[in-house]
C-alpha positions, 0 to 999 in steps of 0.5 A: 636127621642126616645132618645130626648123625653125620656130627656124631660121627665126626664127633666119634672121629674126634674123640677117637683121635683124641683117645688113641693118641695119633689117628692110624697108629696103635689099635687092638689085637687080632681075631677070628681069621682076619689079621688086624691088617685087613681088618675093616675100621669101624666107628661107631657112637651111641648117643643118650638122651635122658628118656625126659628130655630128648631133642625134636626130631633130627637128633635121635629117630623118633620114639627113642631116647638114642641115636646109633650110627656105625661107619664100617670102612675098608681099610686098604681103600677107605671105601665103605662096607655096604654089606656088612650085618650091623646091631647094638644090643641086638637091634640090627641097623640098617645101612643109609647111602647118604651116611655111609654108615649104619644107623638105627633109633634104640633106647639106652638107660643111663647106666645101661650095658651097650652091645656093638656087634659088626659082622664082615664076612664071615668074621664077627667083631665086638665091643661092650661099654657102660653107658654113663649113669648120670649125664651133665645137668646144664644150668646156663642158659635157661631153658628158653634163654635169649642169647645175643649174637653180638655178646659173649654167651656162657655155658654151664654144666654140672656133673662129676666124670665118672672115669679118667678116660672121658671128655666134656663135648658141647655144641649148638644146633639149629632145630633141623639137628644141623650143627651151627657152632663150632664149625666143622664139629662139636667143641670138645673140652676136658672133665676138669672144665664145667663151663665155656664162653663163646665169643662174640659173633660166633652164632648165628641167629634163630631157634637153637639147641644148646647140647652138653654130653659126656663121651668115652671111648671103648676100643674094638678088639681085632678090627682096624686100629684106632677103631672104636665105639664112642659112648655119650651121655647128652642134655639139651636146653632150647634158647633163641639167639638174636642180633641185638638185646631189646632194651631191658623193660623199664624196672620199678625205682621208686613209689611216691604217694600224694597228697604227701602228708595229708590231713583227713577229718575224723569221719572223713575220707582221703583218696591217695594216688601211687605213681611209679617211677622208672628206671627210663624216666617213666611213671605210672599211676600204680593206685589200683595195683599196689597193695595198701597199709596202714600202721594203725589202723585205729587212727585211720584205715586204707581201702586196697584203691588207697581211699584213706578213712579217718577214724581217731585223732592222731596219724598213721603211716600208709604204704603202697607196696609193689613187689620189693618197691614201697613208698609211704606218706604220713596221714594226719587224722584231725579232730577241728576244735571248734572256736567261737564263730565271729563276732568275738568279744575278744581279740585273738589275732591281728585286726581282733579275729581269724576273720580279720574284720577288726570288729569286736561285740561286746554283750552290753552298750559300751561307755567310753570312761574320762581316763585309762584304766592303765598305762604300762611302758614296755622294752620296745615298739609294741604289737598288737594286742591279743585280749583273752582270759583276762589277760593282754598279750604282746610282743615287743621289738629289742631295745637299744638298737638291739635289731635281734629278738623279741618279747613276750609279755602277758599282763593282766587286764584290770591293772596292767601288771606284768604276769609270768614273772616277766616278758619271755624272749622269743630268739630270732633274726630282727625285732619282729615276732607275731602271736594268735591265741586260740583255746588257752594257748598263744602261738607265736612265730618269729622271723626265721619261722620258728612256732611255739605255743605257750599256755596262756595262763601260766606262760610254760612253754608248749611245742616248739616247730621249725616251719619246713619247706625251706622257707626262711622269711616269716613276716605275716602275723599268724592266725589260730583257729578250730585247733590250727594255726595258719602261717606263712612264710617266703624266701624260696616262693612262699607257702602257706602252712597249717600246724595242729595247736595240739602236737605242732605237726603240720597238717599241710602246706600249700605253695603260694606266691610268694608268701610275705606279709598276708596273715590268713584270714579264715571263714568257716569254709576257707583260709584266705591269702592274697599277694601282688595279683594272686589271690587264694582260698584253700580247705582249712582241713586239707589245703586243697585250693578251692581257687585262685585268682592269678594275675599278670604278675607275682611278688612279695609285699602281699596285704592281709585281707578282711573277711566279712558276710561272704566276701574277701577284701583285697587290698593288693595290687590285682592287674593293670586295669583294676584300681585297688580295694577289690572285693571277691565273692568268697566262694567262688573268687568271683570280683564283685566290685571295689571298696575304694571311694575316689583315689583310694591310696592303699593303707592300713586293713579296713574295718568291717561291720554288717552294714559298714565298712571302714577304711583309712584313706590317705590319712582319712577314715571313710565310712563306706555302705558294703552294699552300695559302696557308697561314701556315708562320711568321713572324718579326718582327726587332726589330720595324722589317723594312722591306724587301721580302724577298728569297730567295737558295737556301734563305735569305730575307733582310729589312733592318729600319730599325735597319740590321740585315740578317737572313737566316732559313731559308725552310722553319722560319724559323731565324735564318742569319744577321744583319748591320748596313747601316751605316746604316737600311735604307729601306723601298722608297717607291712613291709618292714620288720624292724619291729612287730606288726601294730594295731589296736584291739578290743576285748573282753571289756577293753580298748588296748591301744599300742603306741611306740613302747607304751601301752594304754587301756580303757574300760568300756565300762556297760550300763 
């Protein structure tokens, strides 16, 4: 306590000098029977704190809010007078040798009167003052703030000085009441100042008290010149001074949702995860901390743990929020529209069905005719045909050397008449496009990744959607089934896309290596694509990876796989030890065998019946028992067989570069029929985009064969 009292006396001395001009000059008048020349020098200070903000012990005596300190000195010798009678507001003060002053605790309320009485010998000196009605309020720092000794630190306060003679005083003390800043005496400032910056390296570390107050001086009549009574009203805040500021706690910058833009089926759920990214580069799982909200709870709700429940078809934005930071993702709620299960009686994509099995089943025993039902010449090389709803649909490449753009044709399946008033122009780079059919709509993708829908009856255009993910090379025929269009794209790695047939919204995407040429094959529980050394199965609705065979390589140039009977038939190079023509268990991705016979030269996609498979191996059609993988029979035709084979009921059909079309019995290879497509039949080119992907189709009682720019159809009649 002595340090604080001594400091208050030093404050009083400083303030006395400031108020009375030069220390030792000027002074009050006479009184009693002593002249001022022999009167004692009296320096008194009454410093008060609000009752509600009294500092800890060391500043004022316990139980009081004010400290009174009075020094009474012999004006001739400067020695303390120890036998004076001193009181403040009638409370006697005791002489304290250590401080060489009279000290005591009193309680003084703001705005109350303070009366000092000092009796030396037979002479009494009195002075009266009024304590400030309000004390400065410290606005900076806040209570328990941290200051850094190596930085500048700002002290600021508010309040209006009531007199022109008032002064502000501030200082930093330790918890024992010792002044630690400034050195030697408290800082005195004019009342025009309401802030002060303490420079770096001025403070020592530890628990500290910042004291700010108003002070004024009242003269003591008849005492020695420069005597005075200092009144002061103070406030304080506790602070901590440290050497260096600890690293700032990382702040949340953003919230990312995974999976991004997920799809959930009506009646199903999907768990979302919220991951926070912080200012220090760290991340944290915030799933259990954020608040979750669905913008359209009619479409889907989200629980407090981020579990999304699909309720009705459409989309909703799900948002995760923590404090002022939020992240969101679009949730697609999908209601599958079931498509017929293979085997089909229509051709809806490359190799007839969405499994690419190459198999069509007509509901009667077929008979091949002697002549075509019709044959037409179109404006360019013709794609594989789609046959549905009494119509045949194909795309064609540009003509006359034109490398850009294709055409979409709709023809009457009975007579080959061109419908829709003529072909629909499909713009795009190169002469490549491809189509798929489902639920009365056509879906056409061009080389640039623009996917478009058309009404299959009228040709009226529907939605148009550019595939995202920065892919720019699309040469995989699309597959449409159960209300979803699947298509692959490449250029920057590879991406498999699932698109809502009704709206064109991308339901999900999945990264693959590298997304070229492999038309997605779809089963009831999976979507399959294959590329060199890479084979994938994804969930058809959510896009979740179900299994992935990853071999020792990757690259472009994938080949369309075929699915049948729970097995996936893959023609791609798989590894350096396995032959071409691998078979995978479609459920778990286990390699279960090969479908090659002899030295298998990778050719067109096989056709798969219930028990027999058909491959074109180095220009020879081979029939293979799917259980034993033994060769059943082979057929070389005219030595120029080039097309991917297809199966229609009990016939396997294959085309030749000479234009001939052969139908053989699937059991023994016996000849059933031969026809001519009217021009050279081209094999499917899975590596170039100068013309559409071609192949033979069968559906709704018709066999349709493209041969260059000639399209020929045969009616396969029943009994």
